[in-house]
C-alpha positions as CSV (number, residue, x, y, z in Angstrom):
1,M,29.5,4.4,19.2
2,N,27.2,3.0,21.9
3,F,23.4,3.2,21.8
4,D,20.4,1.5,23.4
5,I,18.8,0.8,20.0
6,V,20.2,0.8,16.4
7,I,17.6,0.6,13.6
8,I,18.7,-0.4,10.1
9,G,16.4,1.4,7.7
10,S,14.4,4.6,7.9
11,G,11.2,3.7,6.2
12,P,7.8,4.0,7.9
13,G,8.8,1.1,10.2
14,G,12.3,2.3,11.0
15,Y,11.7,6.0,11.5
16,V,8.6,5.6,13.5
17,A,10.2,3.1,15.7
18,A,13.2,5.4,16.2
19,I,11.0,8.4,17.3
20,R,9.0,6.3,19.7
21,A,12.2,4.8,21.2
22,S,13.6,8.2,21.7
23,Q,10.3,9.4,23.3
24,L,10.7,6.5,25.8
25,G,14.2,7.7,26.8
26,L,16.2,5.2,24.7
27,K,19.4,6.5,23.0
28,T,18.6,5.7,19.4
29,V,20.5,5.7,16.1
30,V,19.2,5.0,12.6
31,V,21.4,3.6,9.8
32,E,20.2,4.5,6.3
33,K,21.9,3.9,3.0
34,S,19.7,6.1,0.9
35,E,16.9,8.7,1.3
36,L,15.2,9.1,4.7
37,G,11.7,7.7,4.7
38,G,12.4,4.6,2.7
39,I,10.4,3.4,-0.3
40,C,7.1,4.7,1.0
41,L,8.0,8.3,1.2
42,N,10.3,8.4,-1.7
43,W,9.1,5.9,-4.2
44,G,5.8,4.5,-3.0
45,C,2.9,5.8,-1.0
46,I,3.6,9.5,-1.1
47,P,4.8,10.2,-4.7
48,T,2.1,7.9,-6.2
49,K,-0.6,9.9,-4.4
50,A,0.9,13.1,-5.8
51,L,0.7,11.6,-9.3
52,L,-2.8,10.4,-8.8
53,K,-3.9,13.9,-7.6
54,S,-2.6,15.3,-10.9
55,A,-4.6,12.6,-12.8
56,S,-7.7,13.5,-10.7
57,V,-7.3,17.2,-11.4
58,L,-7.0,16.5,-15.2
59,R,-10.0,14.2,-15.2
60,T,-12.1,16.8,-13.3
61,A,-11.0,19.6,-15.7
62,K,-12.0,17.5,-18.7
63,E,-15.4,16.8,-17.1
64,S,-15.9,20.4,-15.9
65,K,-18.7,21.2,-18.3
66,K,-21.2,19.0,-16.5
67,F,-20.6,21.1,-13.4
68,G,-21.3,24.3,-15.4
69,I,-17.6,25.2,-15.8
70,N,-16.4,26.0,-19.3
71,A,-12.7,25.1,-19.6
72,E,-11.2,24.8,-23.1
73,N,-8.0,23.3,-24.5
74,I,-7.3,21.1,-21.4
75,S,-3.9,19.5,-21.6
76,H,-1.2,18.3,-19.2
77,D,2.6,18.5,-18.9
78,F,3.9,15.1,-18.0
79,Q,7.4,16.3,-16.9
80,T,5.8,18.9,-14.5
81,I,3.5,16.2,-13.1
82,I,6.6,14.0,-12.4
83,K,8.6,16.9,-11.0
84,R,5.8,17.8,-8.6
85,S,5.6,14.3,-7.3
86,R,9.4,14.2,-6.7
87,T,9.2,17.5,-4.9
88,V,6.4,16.2,-2.6
89,A,8.6,13.1,-1.9
90,S,11.6,15.3,-1.1
91,Q,9.5,17.5,1.3
92,M,8.4,14.4,3.2
93,S,11.9,13.0,3.4
94,K,13.1,16.3,4.8
95,G,10.3,16.1,7.3
96,V,11.6,12.9,8.7
97,N,15.0,14.5,9.1
98,F,13.4,17.4,11.1
99,L,11.6,14.8,13.3
100,F,14.9,13.0,14.0
101,Q,16.5,16.3,15.1
102,K,13.5,17.3,17.2
103,N,13.5,13.9,18.9
104,N,17.3,13.5,19.3
105,V,17.5,10.5,17.0
106,T,21.0,10.1,15.5
107,L,21.3,9.4,11.8
108,I,24.2,7.6,10.2
109,Q,24.4,7.3,6.4
110,G,25.7,4.0,5.2
111,Y,24.9,0.3,4.7
112,G,24.3,-1.5,7.9
113,K,25.3,-5.1,8.4
114,L,25.0,-7.2,11.5
115,T,28.3,-8.7,12.9
116,D,26.9,-9.9,16.2
117,N,23.7,-9.4,18.2
118,Q,24.8,-6.1,19.5
119,T,27.0,-4.7,16.7
120,V,26.2,-3.3,13.3
121,A,29.1,-2.7,10.8
122,I,28.7,0.4,8.6
123,E,29.8,0.2,5.0
124,G,30.2,3.3,2.8
125,N,30.8,5.8,5.6
126,P,34.4,6.8,6.0
127,E,33.9,8.3,9.5
128,I,32.1,5.4,11.2
129,S,32.9,1.7,10.9
130,E,30.6,0.2,13.5
131,I,27.9,0.8,16.0
132,K,27.3,-0.9,19.3
133,A,23.8,-1.1,20.8
134,K,21.9,-3.2,23.3
135,H,19.2,-3.9,20.7
136,I,19.1,-4.1,16.9
137,I,15.9,-3.6,14.8
138,I,16.1,-4.7,11.2
139,A,13.8,-2.5,9.1
140,T,15.4,-2.8,5.7
141,G,12.1,-3.0,3.7
142,A,11.7,-4.6,0.3
143,K,12.4,-4.3,-3.4
144,P,10.3,-5.1,-6.5
145,R,10.0,-8.9,-7.1
146,E,11.2,-10.0,-10.5
147,L,9.9,-12.9,-12.5
148,P,12.4,-15.1,-14.4
149,N,10.8,-14.1,-17.7
150,L,10.3,-10.5,-16.8
151,R,13.6,-9.0,-15.7
152,I,13.6,-5.3,-15.1
153,D,16.0,-3.4,-17.3
154,G,14.9,0.1,-16.3
155,Q,14.3,1.1,-19.9
156,R,11.6,-1.0,-21.6
157,I,10.7,-3.3,-18.7
158,I,10.4,-1.2,-15.6
159,G,9.4,-1.4,-11.9
160,Y,7.5,1.1,-9.8
161,K,10.5,3.3,-9.3
162,Q,11.0,3.9,-13.0
163,A,7.3,4.3,-13.4
164,L,7.4,7.3,-11.1
165,S,10.2,9.0,-12.9
166,L,9.9,8.5,-16.6
167,E,11.2,11.3,-18.7
168,K,8.5,10.9,-21.3
169,Q,4.9,9.6,-21.1
170,P,4.6,6.3,-23.0
171,E,2.0,6.0,-25.6
172,S,1.2,2.4,-24.5
173,M,1.9,0.3,-21.4
174,L,1.4,-3.3,-20.4
175,V,1.0,-3.7,-16.6
176,V,1.8,-7.1,-15.2
177,G,0.0,-7.6,-11.9
178,S,-3.2,-6.0,-10.6
179,G,-2.5,-5.4,-6.9
180,A,-2.7,-1.9,-5.5
181,I,0.6,-0.8,-7.2
182,G,-0.4,-2.1,-10.6
183,V,-3.9,-0.8,-10.6
184,E,-3.0,2.6,-9.2
185,L,-0.3,3.1,-11.9
186,A,-2.5,1.8,-14.6
187,F,-5.2,4.3,-13.5
188,F,-2.6,7.2,-13.5
189,Y,-1.2,6.5,-17.0
190,A,-4.6,5.8,-18.5
191,S,-5.9,9.1,-17.1
192,L,-3.2,10.9,-19.0
193,G,-4.0,9.1,-22.2
194,T,-1.6,6.2,-22.3
195,K,-3.1,3.0,-23.8
196,V,-3.0,0.5,-20.9
197,T,-3.4,-3.2,-20.7
198,I,-3.4,-5.1,-17.4
199,V,-2.5,-8.7,-17.2
200,E,-3.4,-10.7,-14.0
201,L,-2.5,-14.3,-13.4
202,L,-5.5,-14.9,-11.1
203,D,-9.2,-14.9,-12.2
204,R,-9.9,-11.3,-11.1
205,I,-8.1,-8.0,-10.5
206,L,-7.3,-6.9,-6.9
207,P,-7.4,-10.6,-5.9
208,I,-7.0,-10.1,-2.2
209,E,-10.0,-7.7,-2.0
210,D,-13.7,-8.7,-1.8
211,S,-15.0,-10.0,-5.2
212,D,-17.6,-7.2,-5.3
213,T,-14.8,-4.7,-5.0
214,S,-12.8,-6.4,-7.8
215,E,-15.9,-6.3,-10.0
216,E,-16.6,-2.6,-9.4
217,I,-13.0,-1.5,-10.0
218,E,-12.6,-3.6,-13.1
219,S,-15.8,-2.0,-14.5
220,S,-14.3,1.5,-13.7
221,L,-11.0,0.6,-15.4
222,K,-12.8,-0.6,-18.5
223,K,-14.7,2.6,-18.7
224,M,-11.3,4.3,-19.0
225,R,-10.6,2.0,-21.9
226,I,-8.1,0.0,-20.0
227,K,-7.9,-3.6,-21.3
228,V,-8.1,-6.1,-18.5
229,L,-6.9,-9.7,-19.1
230,T,-7.4,-12.0,-16.1
231,S,-6.4,-15.7,-15.8
232,S,-3.6,-14.7,-18.1
233,L,0.2,-15.1,-18.0
234,V,3.0,-13.2,-19.7
235,E,5.1,-16.0,-21.2
236,N,7.7,-13.9,-22.8
237,V,8.7,-10.3,-23.6
238,D,10.6,-9.5,-26.8
239,V,12.4,-6.2,-26.0
240,Q,13.1,-4.3,-29.2
241,Q,14.7,-0.9,-29.7
242,D,11.5,1.2,-29.4
243,K,8.9,-1.3,-28.1
244,C,8.1,-4.6,-26.4
245,I,6.2,-7.5,-27.9
246,S,4.7,-9.5,-25.0
247,T,3.3,-13.0,-25.5
248,V,0.3,-13.4,-23.2
249,K,-1.4,-16.7,-22.7
250,S,-5.0,-16.7,-21.5
251,L,-7.5,-19.5,-21.0
252,N,-8.7,-19.6,-24.6
253,Q,-6.0,-17.9,-26.6
254,T,-2.4,-16.8,-26.8
255,Q,-1.8,-13.3,-28.2
256,Q,1.0,-10.9,-28.7
257,I,0.6,-7.4,-27.3
258,E,2.7,-4.5,-28.4
259,S,3.6,-1.7,-25.9
260,E,6.2,0.9,-25.5
261,I,6.7,0.0,-21.9
262,V,6.1,-3.1,-19.7
263,L,5.5,-2.4,-16.0
264,S,6.3,-5.3,-13.7
265,A,4.0,-5.0,-10.6
266,V,4.0,-8.5,-9.4
267,G,4.8,-7.8,-5.7
268,I,7.9,-7.3,-3.6
269,S,10.8,-9.3,-2.1
270,P,12.3,-8.6,1.3
271,N,15.7,-6.9,1.6
272,T,17.2,-9.7,3.8
273,E,20.3,-10.6,1.7
274,N,23.8,-9.5,2.7
275,I,22.9,-8.0,6.0
276,G,24.5,-10.6,8.2
277,L,21.5,-12.9,9.0
278,E,23.4,-16.0,8.1
279,K,26.3,-15.2,10.3
280,L,24.1,-14.8,13.4
281,G,21.9,-17.8,12.5
282,I,18.7,-15.8,12.3
283,N,15.8,-17.9,11.1
284,V,14.5,-17.0,7.6
285,Q,11.7,-18.6,5.6
286,R,11.2,-17.8,1.9
287,G,13.3,-14.7,2.5
288,F,11.3,-13.4,5.4
289,I,12.7,-13.1,8.9
290,D,10.9,-15.2,11.6
291,V,9.8,-13.2,14.6
292,N,7.5,-13.6,17.6
293,E,4.5,-11.5,18.4
294,F,6.8,-8.7,19.6
295,Y,9.1,-8.9,16.6
296,E,12.1,-10.5,18.3
297,T,14.0,-13.0,16.2
298,N,15.4,-16.3,17.5
299,V,18.6,-14.4,18.3
300,K,18.4,-12.4,21.5
301,N,18.4,-8.6,21.2
302,V,17.7,-8.7,17.4
303,Y,14.3,-7.7,16.1
304,A,12.7,-7.3,12.6
305,I,9.7,-5.2,11.5
306,G,8.0,-4.2,8.3
307,D,8.4,-5.7,4.8
308,V,11.2,-8.1,6.0
309,I,8.7,-10.2,8.0
310,A,5.8,-12.1,6.6
311,T,3.1,-9.6,7.4
312,A,1.1,-7.2,5.1
313,A,3.5,-5.0,3.2
314,L,1.8,-1.8,4.2
315,A,3.5,1.4,5.6
316,H,1.0,1.7,8.5
317,V,1.6,-2.0,9.4
318,A,5.4,-1.4,9.6
319,S,4.8,1.7,11.8
320,A,2.5,-0.1,14.2
321,E,5.0,-3.0,14.4
322,G,7.8,-0.6,15.1
323,I,5.9,1.1,18.0
324,I,5.0,-2.2,19.6
325,C,8.6,-3.5,19.2
326,V,10.3,-0.6,21.0
327,E,7.6,-0.4,23.7
328,K,8.3,-4.0,24.5
329,I,12.0,-3.3,24.5
330,A,11.4,-0.3,26.8
331,G,9.6,-2.6,29.4
332,L,6.1,-1.5,28.6
333,N,3.3,-4.0,28.1
334,P,1.9,-3.4,24.5
335,N,-0.8,-5.5,23.0
336,P,0.2,-7.6,20.0
337,L,-1.0,-6.3,16.7
338,I,-4.3,-7.8,15.5
339,Y,-3.6,-8.2,11.8
340,S,-7.3,-8.9,10.9
341,Q,-8.1,-5.4,11.9
342,I,-5.5,-3.7,9.6
343,P,-7.1,-1.5,6.9
344,G,-6.0,-1.3,3.3
345,G,-6.5,1.5,0.8
346,I,-6.3,1.8,-3.0
347,F,-6.3,5.3,-4.4
348,T,-8.0,4.9,-7.8
349,E,-11.2,6.7,-8.7
350,P,-13.3,5.5,-7.1
351,E,-11.1,4.6,-4.1
352,V,-11.1,1.3,-2.2
353,G,-11.0,1.0,1.6
354,S,-11.2,-2.4,3.3
355,V,-10.7,-4.1,6.6
356,G,-11.2,-7.6,8.0
357,F,-12.7,-10.6,6.2
358,T,-13.9,-10.7,2.6
359,E,-17.3,-12.4,2.1
360,E,-15.5,-15.3,0.4
361,F,-13.0,-15.8,3.3
362,A,-15.7,-15.6,6.0
363,T,-17.8,-18.1,4.2
364,E,-14.9,-20.5,3.8
365,K,-14.3,-20.2,7.5
366,G,-17.8,-21.3,8.2
367,Y,-19.3,-18.1,9.6
368,K,-23.0,-17.5,9.2
369,L,-23.2,-14.1,7.7
370,K,-25.4,-11.1,7.7
371,I,-24.4,-8.6,5.0
372,G,-25.5,-5.1,4.3
373,K,-24.6,-3.4,1.0
374,F,-25.6,0.2,0.2
375,P,-24.8,1.9,-3.2
376,M,-23.1,5.3,-3.3
377,S,-25.6,6.4,-6.0
378,A,-28.3,6.5,-3.3
379,L,-26.5,9.2,-1.3
380,G,-27.2,12.9,-1.7
381,K,-23.6,13.9,-1.2
382,A,-22.2,11.4,-3.8
383,T,-24.8,12.6,-6.3
384,A,-24.1,16.3,-5.6
385,I,-20.3,15.9,-6.1
386,G,-20.7,13.7,-9.2
387,E,-19.1,10.6,-7.5
388,R,-21.9,8.1,-7.6
389,N,-19.9,4.9,-8.3
390,G,-19.3,2.4,-5.6
391,F,-20.8,1.0,-2.4
392,V,-20.4,0.2,1.2
393,K,-20.5,-3.5,2.1
394,L,-20.5,-4.6,5.7
395,I,-20.1,-8.2,6.8
396,F,-21.4,-9.3,10.2
397,N,-21.3,-12.5,12.1
398,K,-24.9,-13.6,12.3
399,E,-24.4,-15.3,15.6
400,N,-23.3,-12.3,17.6
401,D,-23.9,-9.4,15.1
402,K,-20.3,-8.2,15.3
403,L,-18.5,-6.7,12.4
404,L,-16.2,-9.2,10.5
405,G,-15.3,-7.1,7.5
406,A,-16.0,-3.9,5.7
407,H,-15.4,-3.0,2.1
408,I,-15.9,0.5,0.6
409,V,-15.6,1.6,-3.0
410,G,-16.2,5.2,-3.6
411,H,-15.2,8.8,-3.0
412,S,-13.0,9.1,0.1
413,A,-13.2,5.4,0.8
414,T,-9.7,5.3,2.2
415,D,-10.7,7.9,4.8
416,M,-14.1,6.4,5.6
417,I,-12.7,2.9,6.3
418,S,-11.1,4.2,9.6
419,E,-14.5,4.4,11.2
420,L,-15.0,0.7,10.6
421,V,-11.5,-0.2,11.9
422,I,-12.6,1.4,15.2
423,A,-16.0,-0.4,15.0
424,M,-14.3,-3.7,14.6
425,K,-11.7,-3.1,17.3
426,T,-14.4,-2.2,19.8
427,G,-16.6,-5.1,18.9
428,S,-19.4,-3.0,17.4
429,T,-22.6,-4.7,16.1
430,S,-24.7,-3.8,13.1
431,K,-27.2,-2.1,15.4
432,D,-24.4,-0.1,17.1
433,I,-23.4,1.3,13.7
434,M,-26.9,1.9,12.3
435,H,-27.9,3.8,15.4
436,S,-24.8,6.0,15.3
437,V,-26.1,9.1,13.7
438,H,-23.9,10.2,10.7
439,P,-23.8,13.8,9.4
440,H,-25.9,14.7,6.3
441,P,-25.0,15.1,3.6
442,T,-21.8,12.9,3.6
443,T,-20.7,9.7,1.9
444,S,-20.2,8.3,5.4
445,E,-24.0,8.0,5.6
446,G,-23.5,4.9,3.4
447,I,-21.9,3.1,6.4
448,M,-25.0,3.8,8.6
449,E,-27.3,2.7,5.8
450,A,-25.3,-0.5,5.0
451,A,-25.6,-1.5,8.6
452,A,-29.3,-0.8,8.5
453,E,-29.7,-2.7,5.3
454,A,-28.1,-5.7,7.0
455,N,-31.1,-5.6,9.3
456,D,-33.6,-4.9,6.4
457,E,-34.1,-1.3,7.8
458,A,-32.3,0.9,5.3
459,I,-34.2,4.1,4.7
460,H,-32.8,5.3,1.4
461,L,-32.8,2.0,-0.5
């Protein structure tokens, strides 16, 4: 079978690249060994948001009295919550299949493996043994990273996949790692009443976020009675029949923590083994495939996007990389992706949205800063809806007044951050933002006020 492009993997990088390639008139085929949509749609971004929505509804119901709503005997059904999230994931996966059909993208089920720079062997498909294409894009994604002393057994020590499909809600859980995955799942289970402890090796949770964000979210988690242990290491886990005994070493003490489940959320590893990279001589560093700014490897006609390359492991990053990659293949002239302008989102309550530099990083780089920070509690909308926690923090370069970074903690922060991505991309200054009239009452007014506060002109502070 001959094509213009074969894409191995159908996650947010692979399927978006395939649709864009087909739009550009390229005959495109996708090889997928499992569910369409990859980890994001099936075991990551989408089902976690469904779970978090259930947690949010439960929390709102329990707090309904303060809104004048009398609701009694509030409870939840864990199995129904899990079932709903799996249904949502399935719907999204079917949606990708519909888009493939609509855009004439061929789908082949099986395990794809490179045999040369224009051939992919197909394992596990009795009807098709290989595909020929002018170009090959590797979009095989990643898997949970395992620590030597924290091997996932799927029963007592679990990864994020098992955390999304447990048959029974655990009474207690130890979460190892406090990145987005760890914090979101800790929030979900704690909202349902599970006793949760988070262990983080570094000195604060959400260590890649701005320190003010870390402090705000840690405070929120502690209000939920989540125990947070930073600068701490899980030295050993004794797995027993009905529980785990984890030995946790902190700066001043070593303690044993008992939990029904240990969730390993210490990051991901790229799926680059056993796909033919060595045979073709494709350069790999620390498991990640080396690519240029348009995602071509050192082997002509072979490209890689998403979690298999050393860029941020985010679905929207993979999608953007896929579009740039196929547009370059098609002979267009796309601009390289500016990674400092990529937003991130964490879907706890309150939410986190961020883009660009943290205050710590900008300071280390020698920038002279002008910072505006405005609390959500000063906004009428936030007070009216009972979501007063959080802030908007904007970091500007004092020399030219341009936006270097933005950090939002609060209701709808993951939606609000998009405005600041555009502001950064277009070179907006603090005065541009403060003089852009925002609708009232909205939480987005916090952006306008934070920009004004950077100039000592905030009205409501």
